[in-house]
C-alpha positions in Angstrom: 0.0 0.0 0.0 3.0 2.3 0.3 5.6 3.4 -2.1 8.7 5.5 -1.4 12.4 6.0 -1.7 15.1 7.4 0.6 13.5 10.9 0.6 9.8 10.4 0.4 7.0 8.0 1.4 3.5 7.9 -0.1 0.3 5.9 -0.6 0.2 3.7 -3.6 -3.1 4.7 -5.5 -2.8 1.5 -7.6 -3.0 -0.8 -4.6 -6.1 -2.9 -3.8 -7.8 -0.5 -1.5 -11.3 0.9 -0.7 -11.6 4.7 -0.2 -14.9 6.0 1.2 -14.6 9.4 -0.6 -14.1 7.7 -3.9 -17.1 5.4 -3.4 -19.2 8.4 -2.3 -18.2 10.3 -5.4 -18.9 7.3 -7.7 -22.4 6.8 -6.2 -23.4 10.5 -6.5 -22.0 10.8 -10.0 -23.9 7.7 -11.1 -27.2 9.2 -9.8 -26.4 12.5 -11.5 -25.9 10.7 -14.9 -28.8 8.3 -14.5 -31.4 9.1 -17.2 -34.4 8.5 -15.0 -37.6 10.4 -15.9 -38.1 11.6 -12.3 -35.3 11.5 -9.6 -37.9 11.5 -6.8 -39.4 8.2 -8.1 -36.2 6.4 -9.0 -35.7 3.5 -6.6 -32.3 2.7 -8.0 -31.0 6.2 -7.3 -32.6 6.1 -3.8 -30.6 3.0 -3.1 -27.4 4.6 -4.3 -28.0 7.8 -2.3 -28.6 5.7 0.8 -25.3 3.9 0.3 -23.5 7.1 -0.3 -25.0 8.8 2.8 -24.2 5.7 4.9 -20.5 6.4 4.2 -20.8 9.9 5.7 -19.7 10.0 9.4 -19.0 13.7 9.7 -17.2 16.5 7.9 -14.5 15.7 5.4 -11.3 14.9 7.3 -13.0 15.9 10.5 -10.5 16.8 13.3 -7.6 16.5 10.9 -5.1 19.3 10.4 -1.6 20.2 9.5 0.0 22.6 11.9 0.8 26.1 10.6 -0.1 25.1 7.0 -2.5 27.8 5.7 -2.5 26.3 2.2 -3.8 23.0 3.6 -6.4 24.8 5.7 -7.7 26.7 2.6 -7.9 23.5 0.6 -9.6 21.6 3.4 -12.2 24.3 3.8 -13.1 24.2 0.1 -13.3 20.4 0.1 -15.6 20.4 3.1 -17.9 22.9 1.5 -18.0 20.9 -1.7 -19.0 17.7 0.1 -21.5 19.4 2.4 -23.3 20.7 -0.7 -23.3 17.2 -2.2 -24.6 15.7 1.0 -27.4 18.1 1.5 -28.5 17.7 -2.1 -28.5 13.9 -1.7 -30.5 14.2 1.5 -33.1 16.5 -0.2 -33.6 14.1 -3.1 -33.8 11.0 -0.9 -36.3 12.7 1.4 -38.5 13.6 -1.6 -38.3 9.9 -2.8 -39.4 8.6 0.6 -42.3 11.0 0.9 -43.5 10.3 -2.6 -43.3 6.5 -1.9 -45.2 6.9 1.4 -42.2 6.0 3.6 -42.9 8.7 6.0 -40.7 7.4 8.9 -37.7 7.3 6.5 -38.6 10.7 5.1 -38.7 12.2 8.6 -35.3 10.7 9.5 -33.7 11.9 6.3 -35.1 15.4 6.7 -33.9 15.7 10.3 -30.4 14.7 9.1 -30.7 17.2 6.3 -31.4 19.9 8.9 -28.3 18.9 10.8 -26.3 20.1 7.8 -28.4 23.0 6.9 -30.1 24.4 10.0 -31.4 27.6 8.3 -33.1 25.9 5.3 -36.8 26.9 5.6 -37.8 24.6 2.8 -36.5 21.6 4.8 -38.7 22.6 7.8 -41.7 22.8 5.5 -40.9 19.4 4.1 -40.6 18.0 7.7 -43.9 19.7 8.7 -45.7 18.2 5.8 -44.3 14.7 6.4 -45.2 14.7 10.1 -48.7 16.0 9.3 -49.2 13.2 6.7 -48.1 10.7 9.4 -50.9 12.1 11.8 -48.2 13.7 14.0 -49.7 17.2 13.8 -48.4 18.3 17.2 -44.9 17.3 16.1 -45.4 19.1 12.8 -46.4 22.3 14.7 -43.4 21.9 17.0 -41.2 21.8 13.8 -42.8 25.1 12.8 -42.0 26.7 16.1 -38.4 25.5 15.9 -38.2 27.0 12.4 -39.7 30.3 13.5 -37.3 30.4 16.5 -34.2 29.5 14.5 -34.9 32.1 11.7 -35.6 34.8 14.3 -32.5 34.0 16.4 -30.0 33.4 13.6 -31.2 35.7 10.8 -33.7 38.1 12.4 -36.4 36.9 9.9 -39.9 35.7 10.2 -41.0 32.5 8.3 -42.2 32.9 4.7 -45.9 33.1 3.9 -45.7 29.5 2.5 -44.5 28.2 5.9 -47.1 30.2 7.9 -49.9 29.0 5.5 -48.8 25.4 5.9 -48.8 25.7 9.7 -52.3 27.2 9.6 -53.5 24.3 7.4 -52.0 21.8 9.9 -53.7 23.5 12.8 -57.0 23.5 10.9 -56.6 19.8 10.0 -57.0 20.9 6.4 -56.1 18.4 3.6 -52.5 19.0 2.6 -51.4 19.4 -1.0 -48.5 17.4 -2.4 -45.1 19.2 -2.3 -45.6 22.5 -4.1 -45.4 22.7 -7.8 -45.6 26.5 -7.7 -43.0 28.1 -9.9 -39.9 28.7 -7.7 -36.4 30.0 -8.0 -34.3 27.7 -10.2 -32.4 25.0 -8.4 -28.7 25.7 -8.3 -26.4 23.0 -7.1 -23.1 24.8 -7.5 -21.4 27.0 -4.9 -21.7 30.8 -5.4 -18.5 32.9 -5.4 -17.8 36.5 -4.7 -20.0 39.5 -5.7 -20.2 40.8 -2.1 -20.3 44.5 -3.1 -22.9 43.9 -5.9 -25.0 41.6 -3.6 -25.0 44.2 -0.9 -26.0 46.9 -3.3 -28.8 44.8 -4.8 -30.1 43.8 -1.3 -30.0 47.4 -0.2 -31.9 48.7 -3.2 -34.5 45.9 -3.2 -35.2 46.4 0.5 -36.2 50.1 0.0 -39.9 50.7 -0.5 -39.1 53.6 -2.8 -37.2 51.4 -5.3 -39.5 49.6 -7.7 -37.1 48.6 -10.5 -33.5 47.4 -10.4 -31.7 46.2 -13.6 -28.6 44.0 -13.3 -26.6 44.9 -16.5 -23.5 43.1 -17.8 -22.1 41.2 -20.8 -23.0 37.6 -21.5 -21.5 35.0 -19.3 -20.7 37.4 -16.5 -23.1 35.8 -14.0 -26.2 38.0 -14.0 -28.7 35.2 -13.7 -26.7 33.4 -10.9 -26.4 36.6 -8.9 -30.1 37.4 -9.3 -31.0 34.0 -8.0 -28.7 34.3 -5.1 -30.1 37.7 -4.1 -33.6 36.6 -4.6 -33.1 33.8 -2.1 -31.8 36.4 0.4 -34.9 38.6 -0.1 -37.4 35.9 1.0 -38.0 37.5 4.3 -38.7 40.9 2.7 -41.1 39.8 0.0 -43.5 37.8 2.1 -46.1 36.8 -0.6 -44.0 35.6 -3.5 -40.7 35.7 -5.3 -41.3 34.8 -8.9 -38.5 34.0 -11.4 -39.4 34.3 -15.1 -36.9 33.0 -17.7 -37.4 35.0 -20.9 -34.5 33.7 -23.1 -36.9 31.3 -24.8 -39.6 34.0 -25.4 -39.2 35.3 -29.0 -42.3 37.5 -29.3 -42.6 40.6 -27.1 -46.4 40.3 -27.1 -46.2 37.1 -25.0 -44.0 38.4 -22.2 -47.1 38.9 -20.0 -48.2 35.4 -20.8 -44.8 34.1 -19.6 -45.1 36.0 -16.4 -48.7 34.8 -15.8 -47.6 31.3 -16.4 -44.7 31.6 -13.9 -47.2 32.9 -11.4 -49.6 30.0 -12.2 -52.4 32.5 -12.7 -55.8 31.5 -14.2 -56.6 33.8 -17.2 -60.2 32.8 -17.8 -61.6 35.9 -16.3 -62.1 37.7 -19.7 -59.1 39.9 -19.0 -55.7 39.9 -20.6 -52.7 38.1 -19.0 -51.5 41.6 -17.9 -54.9 42.1 -16.2 -54.7 38.8 -14.4 -51.2 39.6 -13.2 -52.4 43.0 -11.9 -55.2 41.3 -10.1 -52.8 38.9 -8.4 -50.2 41.4 -7.5 -52.5 44.1 -6.1 -52.2 44.2 -2.3 -49.2 41.8 -2.3 -45.6 42.3 -1.6 -43.8 40.5 -4.4 -40.4 40.4 -6.1 -40.6 39.7 -9.8 -37.3 38.6 -11.4 -37.3 38.9 -15.2 -34.2 37.1 -16.6 -32.6 37.8 -20.0 -34.6 40.8 -21.1 -32.1 42.2 -23.7 -34.1 41.0 -26.8 -37.4 42.1 -25.3 -36.5 45.5 -23.8 -39.5 47.4 -25.1 -42.0 44.8 -24.1 -40.5 44.3 -20.7 -40.3 48.1 -20.1 -44.0 48.5 -21.0 -45.1 45.6 -18.7 -43.0 46.8 -15.8 -44.5 50.3 -16.1 -48.0 48.9 -16.1 -47.5 46.6 -13.2 -45.6 49.2 -11.1 -48.4 51.6 -11.6 -51.1 49.2 -10.5 -49.4 47.1 -7.8 -47.8 49.2 -5.1 -46.1 46.2 -3.4 -44.3 45.0 -6.5 -40.6 45.3 -7.0 -39.0 44.1 -10.2 -35.4 42.8 -10.7 -34.4 42.4 -14.3 -31.2 41.0 -15.8 -30.2 42.3 -19.2 -27.2 43.2 -21.4 -28.7 46.7 -21.7 -30.9 48.8 -19.4 -34.7 49.2 -19.9 -34.2 53.0 -19.9 -37.1 53.8 -17.6 -37.0 56.8 -15.3 -37.5 54.8 -12.2 -34.8 52.2 -13.1 -31.7 51.7 -10.8 -28.9 50.1 -12.8 -26.3 47.9 -11.2 -23.5 47.0 -13.5 -21.8 43.6 -13.2 -18.2 43.3 -14.4 -16.1 40.2 -14.8 -14.1 38.9 -11.8 -10.7 40.5 -11.1 -7.7 38.4 -11.8 -4.1 38.3 -10.4 -1.5 40.3 -12.2 1.0 37.6 -13.0 3.1 39.9 -15.1 3.8 42.4 -12.3 4.0 40.1 -9.3 7.4 38.8 -8.3 5.9 35.4 -7.2 2.3 34.4 -6.9 1.4 32.2 -3.9 -1.6 30.1 -3.4 -2.7 32.2 -0.5 -2.4 35.4 -2.5 -4.3 34.0 -5.5 -7.2 32.7 -3.4 -8.1 36.3 -2.5 -9.4 36.5 -6.1 -12.9 35.1 -6.8 -11.8 34.1 -10.3 -9.2 31.7 -8.9 -11.7 30.3 -6.3 -14.2 29.7 -9.0 -11.8 27.9 -11.3 -10.4 25.8 -8.4 -13.9 24.7 -7.3 -15.1 23.8 -10.8 -11.8 22.0 -11.6 -12.2 20.0 -8.4 -15.7 19.0 -9.6 -14.3 17.8 -12.9 -11.2 16.1 -11.4 -11.8 14.9 -7.9 -8.3 15.2 -6.6 -7.5 18.6 -8.2 -6.0 21.1 -5.8 -4.4 24.5 -6.2 -0.7 24.3 -5.5 2.5 26.4 -5.9 3.2 24.3 -9.0 0.0 25.2 -10.9 -1.2 28.5 -9.4 0.5 30.6 -12.1 -1.1 28.5 -14.8 -4.5 28.9 -13.2 -4.0 32.7 -12.9 -2.9 32.8 -16.5 -6.1 31.0 -17.6 -8.3 33.4 -15.6 -6.5 36.4 -16.9 -6.6 35.2 -20.5 -10.4 34.7 -20.1 -10.8 38.3 -18.7 -12.3 36.9 -15.5 -15.6 36.0 -17.3 -17.2 33.4 -14.9 -18.9 31.3 -17.6 -15.6 31.2 -19.6 -13.7 30.2 -16.5 -16.2 27.3 -15.8 -15.9 26.0 -19.3 -12.1 26.1 -19.1 -12.1 24.4 -15.7 -14.2 21.6 -17.0 -11.2 20.6 -19.3 -9.2 19.6 -16.2 -10.9 16.2 -16.5 -8.9 15.6 -19.7 -6.0 18.1 -19.8 -3.3 19.2 -17.3 -3.8 22.7 -16.1 -0.6 23.9 -17.8 -1.8 22.4 -21.1 -5.1 24.3 -20.9 -3.2 27.5 -20.3 -0.8 26.9 -23.2 -3.6 26.0 -25.6 -5.6 29.2 -24.6 -2.4 31.2 -25.1 -2.0 29.8 -28.6 -5.7 30.3 -29.4 -5.9 33.9 -28.4 -2.5 34.8 -30.0 -3.9 33.5 -33.3 -7.1 35.6 -32.8 -5.1 38.7 -31.9 -3.0 38.3 -35.1 -6.2 37.8 -37.1 -8.0 40.9 -35.9 -4.9 43.0 -35.6 -5.5 44.1 -32.0 -6.2 42.6 -28.6 -9.6 40.9 -28.7 -12.3 42.7 -26.8 -14.0 41.1 -23.8 -17.2 40.2 -25.6 -15.2 38.1 -28.1 -13.2 36.3 -25.4 -16.1 34.2 -24.4 -17.0 33.4 -28.0 -13.4 32.4 -28.6 -13.3 30.1 -25.5 -16.6 28.5 -26.6 -15.2 28.0 -30.1 -12.1 26.4 -28.7 -14.1 24.0 -26.4 -16.3 23.2 -29.4 -13.2 22.2 -31.3 -12.2 19.7 -28.6 -15.4 17.8 -29.0 -15.8 14.7 -31.1 -17.4 15.2 -34.5 -20.7 13.5 -33.4 -20.9 15.6 -30.2 -20.4 18.8 -32.2 -23.3 17.7 -34.4 -25.5 17.1 -31.4 -24.7 20.4 -29.8 -25.5 22.2 -33.1 -28.9 20.5 -33.1 -29.6 21.3 -29.5 -29.8 25.0 -30.4 -33.4 24.4 -31.6 -34.6 24.0 -28.0 -36.1 26.9 -26.0 -35.9 26.7 -22.2 -34.4 23.2 -21.8 -35.1 19.6 -22.9 -35.1 16.0 -21.9 -33.0 13.1 -23.1 -36.0 11.8 -25.1 -36.5 15.2 -26.8 -32.8 15.3 -27.7 -32.9 11.9 -29.2 -36.0 12.9 -31.2 -34.1 15.7 -33.0 -30.8 13.9 -33.4 -29.8 11.8 -36.4 -30.2 8.0 -35.9 -26.5 7.4 -36.1 -25.6 10.0 -33.4 -25.1 8.5 -29.9 -27.2 11.2 -28.2 -26.8 10.1 -24.5 -23.0 9.8 -24.8 -22.8 13.2 -26.6 -24.9 14.9 -23.8 -22.6 13.4 -21.2 -19.6 14.8 -23.0 -21.2 18.2 -23.3 -22.0 18.2 -19.6 -18.4 17.3 -18.8 -17.2 20.2 -20.9 -19.7 22.6 -19.1 -21.3 23.4 -22.4 -24.6 21.8 -21.3 -26.0 21.7 -17.7 -27.9 18.7 -16.3 -30.2 19.2 -13.3 -33.6 18.6 -11.8 -36.8 20.6 -12.3 -40.0 20.0 -10.3 -40.6 16.6 -12.1 -38.0 15.5 -14.6 -34.3 15.6 -15.1 -33.7 18.1 -17.8 -30.8 19.6 -19.8 -30.2 23.2 -20.6 -27.5 25.6 -21.8 -26.4 29.1 -21.1 -28.0 31.6 -23.6 -24.5 32.6 -24.9 -23.7 29.0 -25.7 -27.1 28.5 -27.3 -26.5 31.5 -29.5 -23.1 30.0 -30.5 -24.8 26.6 -31.3 -27.5 28.4 -33.2 -24.9 30.1 -35.5 -23.5 26.6 -36.3 -27.1 25.3 -37.1 -28.2 28.3 -39.1 -27.8 27.7 -42.8 -26.5 24.2 -42.3 -27.7 21.2 -44.3 -29.5 19.8 -41.2 -31.4 23.0 -40.1 -34.6 22.2 -41.9 -34.6 18.6 -40.7 -34.0 19.7 -37.0 -36.7 22.3 -37.0 -39.2 19.8 -38.4 -38.2 17.0 -36.0 -38.5 19.5 -33.1 -42.0 20.6 -34.1 -43.3 17.1 -34.7 -41.9 15.7 -31.5 -43.7 18.3 -29.4 -46.9 17.8 -31.4 -46.6 14.1 -30.5 -45.9 14.9 -26.9 -49.0 17.0 -26.6 -51.1 14.3 -28.2 -49.7 11.6 -25.9 -49.9 13.7 -22.8 -53.5 15.0 -23.3 -54.7 11.5 -24.0 -52.7 9.7 -21.2 -55.5 9.9 -18.6 -55.0 6.3 -17.4 -51.3 6.5 -16.4 -51.0 10.1 -15.2 -53.1 12.5 -13.1 -53.9 15.8 -14.6 -51.3 17.7 -12.7 -48.7 15.2 -13.9 -49.9 15.5 -17.5 -50.0 19.3 -17.2 -46.5 19.6 -15.9 -45.2 17.3 -18.6 -46.4 19.8 -21.2 -46.1 23.0 -19.2 -42.4 22.7 -18.5 -41.9 22.7 -22.3 -44.2 25.7 -23.0 -41.5 27.7 -24.8 -40.7 24.7 -27.0 -44.4 24.4 -27.8 -44.5 28.0 -28.9 -41.6 27.3 -31.3 -43.2 24.1 -32.6 -46.5 25.9 -33.2 -44.7 28.6 -35.2 -43.1 26.0 -37.5 -46.3 24.0 -37.9 -48.3 27.1 -38.9 -45.8 27.9 -41.5 -45.2 24.3 -42.8 -48.0 22.0 -41.8 -51.3 23.8 -41.0 -53.3 20.6 -40.6 -50.9 19.5 -37.9 -51.1 22.9 -36.3 -54.9 22.6 -36.2 -54.5 19.2 -34.5 -52.1 20.6 -31.9 -54.3 23.6 -30.9 -57.4 21.4 -31.0 -56.0 18.9 -28.6 -54.9 21.6 -26.2 -57.9 23.7 -26.7 -60.4 21.0 -25.7 -58.5 20.3 -22.5 -59.4 23.5 -20.7 -57.7 22.4 -17.5 -54.3 22.6 -19.3 -54.9 26.2 -20.2 -56.4 27.0 -16.8 -53.8 25.5 -14.6 -51.0 26.7 -16.8 -52.4 30.2 -16.9 -52.5 30.2 -20.7 -56.1 31.0 -21.6 -55.3 34.2 -23.5 -52.4 32.7 -25.3 -54.4 29.6 -26.2 -57.1 31.8 -27.7 -54.5 33.7 -29.8 -53.1 30.4 -31.1 -56.5 29.2 -32.1 -57.5 32.4 -33.8 -54.3 32.6 -35.7 -54.5 29.0 -37.0 -58.2 29.3 -37.8 -57.5 32.5 -39.9 -54.7 30.7 -41.7 -56.9 27.7 -42.6 -60.2 29.3 -43.6 -60.4 27.2 -46.7 -59.8 23.9 -44.9 -62.7 21.5 -44.8 -61.5 18.9 -42.3 -62.3 17.3 -39.0 -59.3 19.0 -37.5 -60.6 22.4 -38.3 -64.0 21.6 -36.9 -62.3 20.4 -33.7 -60.2 23.6 -33.6 -63.4 25.7 -34.0 -65.0 23.7 -31.1 -61.9 24.3 -29.0 -62.0 28.0 -29.8 -65.6 28.1 -28.7 -64.9 26.4 -25.4 -61.9 28.6 -24.7 -63.9 31.7 -25.5 -66.5 30.6 -23.0 -63.8 30.3 -20.4 -62.7 33.9 -20.9 -66.3 35.2 -21.3 -66.1 36.2 -25.0 -69.5 34.7 -25.8 -70.0 36.5 -29.1 -66.8 34.9 -30.7 -67.6 31.6 -28.9 -71.1 31.4 -30.4 -69.7 32.1 -33.9 -67.1 29.4 -33.6 -69.6 26.9 -32.1 -72.0 27.5 -35.0 -69.3 27.2 -37.6 -68.1 24.0 -35.9 -71.6 22.6 -36.0 -72.0 23.3 -39.7 -68.6 21.8 -40.5 -69.2 18.6 -38.5 -72.6 18.3 -40.2 -71.0 18.7 -43.6 -68.4 16.0 -42.8 -71.0 13.6 -41.4 -69.5 13.6 -37.9 -72.6 13.2 -35.7 -70.7 13.2 -32.4 -68.8 16.4 -33.3 -72.1 18.0 -34.4 -73.7 17.1 -31.0 -70.8 18.5 -29.1 -70.9 21.7 -31.1 -74.7 22.1 -30.6 -74.4 21.6 -26.8 -71.4 24.1 -26.7 -73.6 26.6 -28.6 -76.4 26.1 -26.0 -74.0 26.6 -23.1 -72.6 29.8 -24.6 -76.1 31.1 -25.4 -77.1 30.6 -21.8 -74.2 32.7 -20.6 -74.9 35.3 -23.3 -78.5 35.6 -22.2 -80.0 34.2 -25.4 -82.6 32.0 -23.6 -85.3 31.9 -26.3 -85.9 28.2 -27.3 -82.8 27.2 -25.4 -84.6 24.3 -23.7 -85.8 23.0 -27.0 -82.3 23.3 -28.6 -80.7 21.3 -25.7 -83.5 18.6 -25.9 -82.8 18.3 -29.7 -79.1 17.8 -29.2 -79.8 15.3 -26.3 -82.2 13.4 -28.6 -79.5 13.1 -31.3 -77.1 11.8 -28.7 -79.6 9.1 -27.5 -80.3 8.0 -31.1 -76.6 7.1 -31.7 -75.9 6.0 -28.1 -73.3 8.8 -27.7 -72.9 8.6 -23.9 -70.8 11.7 -23.4 -73.2 13.7 -25.4 -76.1 12.4 -23.3 -74.3 13.3 -20.1 -73.5 16.8 -21.3 -77.1 17.3 -22.6 -78.7 16.2 -19.3 -76.3 18.4 -17.3 -77.2 21.4 -19.4 -80.9 20.7 -19.0 -80.5 20.6 -15.2 -78.6 23.9 -15.3 -81.1 25.6 -17.5 -84.0 24.4 -15.3 -82.3 25.6 -12.1 -81.4 29.0 -13.5 -84.6 29.8 -15.4 -87.4 28.4 -13.3 -88.4 28.0 -9.6 -88.7 24.2 -10.1 -85.2 23.2 -9.0 -86.6 19.8 -7.9 -87.3 19.1 -11.6 -83.5 19.5 -12.3 -82.5 16.7 -9.9 -83.3 13.7 -12.2 -81.2 15.2 -14.9 -78.4 15.8 -12.4 -78.5 12.2 -11.2 -78.6 10.9 -14.8 -75.6 13.0 -15.8 -73.6 11.8 -12.7 -74.4 8.2 -13.6 -73.3 8.6 -17.2 -70.0 10.4 -16.3 -69.3 7.6 -13.8 -69.9 5.0 -16.4 -67.5 6.8 -18.7 -64.9 7.0 -16.0 -64.4 10.7 -16.6 -63.3 12.1 -13.2 -63.3 15.8 -14.1 -66.7 15.8 -15.7 -68.0 13.6 -12.9 -66.8 16.0 -10.2 -68.4 18.9 -12.1 -71.7 17.0 -12.3 -71.5 16.1 -8.6 -71.0 19.7 -7.7 -74.0 20.8 -9.6 -76.1 18.0 -8.1 -74.9 19.0 -4.6 -75.8 22.7 -5.2 -79.3 21.8 -6.5 -79.9 19.4 -3.5 -78.9 22.1 -1.1 -81.5 24.5 -2.6 -84.3 22.0 -2.0 -83.0 21.4 1.6 -81.9 17.8 0.9 -78.8 18.5 3.0 -77.5 15.0 3.7 -77.6 14.1 0.0 -76.0 17.4 -0.9 -73.2 16.8 1.5 -72.6 13.3 0.2 -72.4 14.6 -3.4 -70.1 17.5 -2.5 -67.8 15.3 -0.4 -67.3 13.0 -3.3 -66.8 16.0 -5.6 -64.1 17.3 -3.3 -62.3 13.9 -3.0 -62.2 13.6 -6.8 -60.8 17.1 -7.3 -58.2 16.4 -4.6 -57.1 13.1 -6.2 -56.7 15.0 -9.5 -54.7 17.8 -7.8 -57.3 20.4 -9.1 -57.2 22.8 -6.1 -59.6 25.3 -7.7 -62.2 22.6 -7.8 -61.3 21.6 -4.2 -61.9 25.1 -3.1 -65.3 25.3 -4.8 -66.5 21.9 -3.3 -65.4 22.9 0.2 -67.1 26.3 -0.2 -70.4 24.6 -1.1 -69.9 22.2 1.8 -69.6 25.3 4.0 -72.8 26.8 2.4 -74.6 23.5 3.2 -73.4 23.5 6.8 -74.6 27.2 7.1 -78.0 26.3 5.8 -78.2 23.4 8.3 -77.4 25.8 11.1 -74.0 24.3 11.8 -72.2 27.6 11.9 -68.9 26.5 13.5 -68.4 23.9 10.8 -69.6 26.3 8.1 -67.0 28.9 9.2 -64.1 26.3 9.2 -65.1 25.0 5.8 -65.5 28.5 4.2 -62.2 29.7 5.7 -60.4 26.6 4.4 -61.8 27.4 0.9 -60.8 31.0 1.2 -57.2 30.0 2.1 -57.0 27.8 -1.0 -58.4 30.6 -3.2 -55.9 33.1 -1.6 -53.0 30.8 -2.4 -54.2 30.4 -6.0 -55.0 34.1 -6.4 -58.7 33.5 -7.3 -60.0 37.0 -6.7 -63.6 36.3 -7.9 -63.6 33.4 -5.4 -62.6 35.8 -2.6 -65.9 37.7 -3.2 -68.0 34.6 -2.9 -66.1 33.6 0.3 -66.6 37.1 1.9 -70.3 36.9 1.1 -70.8 33.5 2.6 -68.8 34.3 5.7 -70.8 37.5 6.0 -74.0 35.3 6.3 -72.3 33.1 8.9 -71.3 36.2 10.9 -74.9 37.5 10.7 -76.2 34.2 12.0 -73.7 34.4 14.9 -74.9 37.9 15.6 -71.6 39.6 14.6 -73.4 42.1 12.6 -70.6 44.7 12.3 -68.2 42.2 10.8 -71.0 40.9 8.5 -71.5 44.4 7.1 -67.8 44.9 6.6 -67.5 41.7 4.6 -70.5 42.5 2.4 -68.9 45.9 1.7 -65.4 44.3 1.0 -67.1 41.9 -1.4 -69.0 44.6 -3.2 -65.8 46.7 -3.6 -63.8 43.8 -4.9 -66.5 42.9 -7.4 -66.4 46.4 -8.8 -62.7 46.4 -9.0 -62.4 43.1 -10.9 -65.6 43.6 -13.0 -67.5 40.6 -11.6 -71.0 41.7 -10.6 -73.3 39.5 -8.6 -75.6 37.1 -10.5 -79.3 38.1 -10.6 -80.4 35.4 -8.1 -77.6 36.2 -5.7 -78.3 39.9 -5.9 -81.7 39.3 -4.2 -80.1 37.3 -1.4 -77.6 40.2 -0.9 -80.3 42.9 -0.8 -82.3 40.9 1.8 -79.3 40.4 4.0 -78.3 44.0 3.9 -81.9 45.1 4.7 -81.8 42.8 7.8 -78.4 44.2 8.9 -79.4 47.8 8.4 -82.4 47.1 10.7 -80.2 45.5 13.3 -77.6 48.2 13.4 -79.5 51.3 12.5 -78.6 53.5 9.4 -75.7 55.4 11.0 -73.9 52.4 12.4 -74.6 50.4 9.2 -73.0 53.1 7.0 -70.0 53.4 9.3 -69.3 49.7 9.2 -69.9 49.7 5.4 -67.3 52.4 5.0 -64.8 50.4 7.0 -65.2 47.3 4.8 -65.3 49.3 1.5 -61.9 51.0 2.2 -60.1 47.8 3.2 -57.4 46.3 0.9 -58.1 42.8 -0.3 -55.5 41.4 2.2 -57.1 43.2 5.1 -60.5 41.8 4.1 -59.1 38.3 3.9 -57.6 38.7 7.4 -61.0 39.9 8.6 -62.8 37.0 7.0 -60.4 34.4 8.5 -60.4 36.0 11.9 
């Protein structure tokens, strides 16, 4: 095991030995490279992570030191930080696996170990609270919350984030807990952050001031703007208590869709008849939010316009943008980010390791080189070469990372020498020292030249992606003879592609500067047309498969599969419209008839634009796909309350289906027309039209058409007559038919309608049974908006039964969900129902304030009360006015009318 001579003695690395650090690294690296669809569900990786973590007994080389050796101490500190980051990342992934698998005891043990390494990680505390609550240890879960609150206050002087407080409230109220959040969050970064203390402090200071509304982080490509923005955003969590939203704009090509991208990142419903900008304003008003817009340089005008609108309407909003150029707004505070400083190797007599480590550029290179080559360390022998590399690369962080990745294959001195040669050639070619903006391009070009021919071909093709991709997607756009998985691994090794975890799947991505380089290689090449077509057809197939994959995936899972690739879908749609309009019709029709995709994704307005555009481009088409697209446009128009356009599309769809002999399509279009006509107030002969469509469905035994028809008949009877009891048989029949079809969303909708009608005729026990089943179905599907509606109706039922304590709890639970989702129309319904409960409990002043807050909110968002509800409201206010007297009533009304939405929510929940 030992080798040596007269002067030195050392360990023989070729001997038969077992080293725990090497085994740990191998296990972690195997997991990182494993092409699983979801790391949280991969049993193989969970086993590897368990093995790796079993090797960990403490910090790296714990209690080991070399006396009076500062170089060793510096090296040891960096190694310990490197391994601690790998350990915490492994613990986080393993905890997620155990929770998802239902191994709650193992999940709890893993999270508690995670907190031993990262005591201030608030997300870990939330994870622990959720696991304990799911294991029916609610007291322990609340103890974990108190520990979190105490630790954050003591160590950081911060209060828990709104998500943590909301989770604690849900646990106290014994409310059903959602799965781990899928809300858009800050991007996951697994690498250590270096330097930028002055810039970080400046950004934190600016973003903490209430008078500062817009800060733009400006700098050249590759300088680290995005990484710094993410780091600072994490630090601002205690300031922006409602939300910190990160919006990646590199994949957004059209300035008119910037608001759609922001709405999607915020997970906002856009079916209120308003634009995406309007939906964002509705959500942001009365909230304290930090909005991070990343990579704005190609959308400066659109971003500037959106920021101005949002800042004017939402007083609690602060915007942080990253861009190569400022937005040029009067209120903008610009923070410029320069490359890292580098040691002056020409002027220094002798550069030492200690001296060099004062430079962030050297620290960054050393850290990334150690990731590429496990045993790499900065020594007196290589420090000058490292400094030369950093100086030659002008201190540009991305360039340094790419160069450091070569340490896996080349000695440090060889990297420095090759860069010297490369830049000397470029200098001779342009006749002067190359400017900074070309340094990075030259480095990427050099790294590109080190790749194999097949890997270069794959990188060139990857430029087609917007916002990231999976291994399956990369294989779909690659040539059959290209070993795609091996090429991706090589690109990751060279730091030209990154590989990490999103909320659901392992995905690849690349820095925008590298993507632009690859795009230049693709543009005009003999494979460009083939790549664009492969990309478009792959995402068309993905949509088709995902939308129809009801049996194997819940809706949230299907939604996330498509939603994470929304930028790629945009790009695919553009190609299809230009080259294959029938396929474009098929794409938008599949998405358009699945409203829950558009609703949960926040894409109603964009979906409507897609449909209108492709319908205008295919006016001469006489095909089933066009008829389906027309029907989808009608349904989407109904969702955003554009009934005139919806009626037009439904009528055209009906005529086209009839012309093509598609009876089922014709029935669907007829029923859609009737539904739109009801909303539009065109009630003449509506009952007859619904009955005719229902008769057609019965004649051809079209079960879904029969279920829709009977559901519409029940709704029409309930809304246009006083004979609600006559609607019940149609409700029951619709429920039975949807149950027969095993259509959970439609079944839940029918059960909700049945429950509401039963409640109106005082059949409370039956109403409660229907609504409980409705709630359970929505919960199983992950459709929280539906859950809130069902729970609200359960609260209404309890209130009508005189069970006011239960009614209050249910209505408050519904309001909490609506608040979390930003459903402002739902707030109004909640305020009104809770006002009735307060009246029944003789809290008349609070009841008046809630009615006033609801009325003010309805005016603000343009959502007036329905005619039937208006009478209930007037009767209630008449009673309250009599109870309080006119003067007191008006005083309480004024209090409620002047409340902010957040104040009204606090009052309602109190």
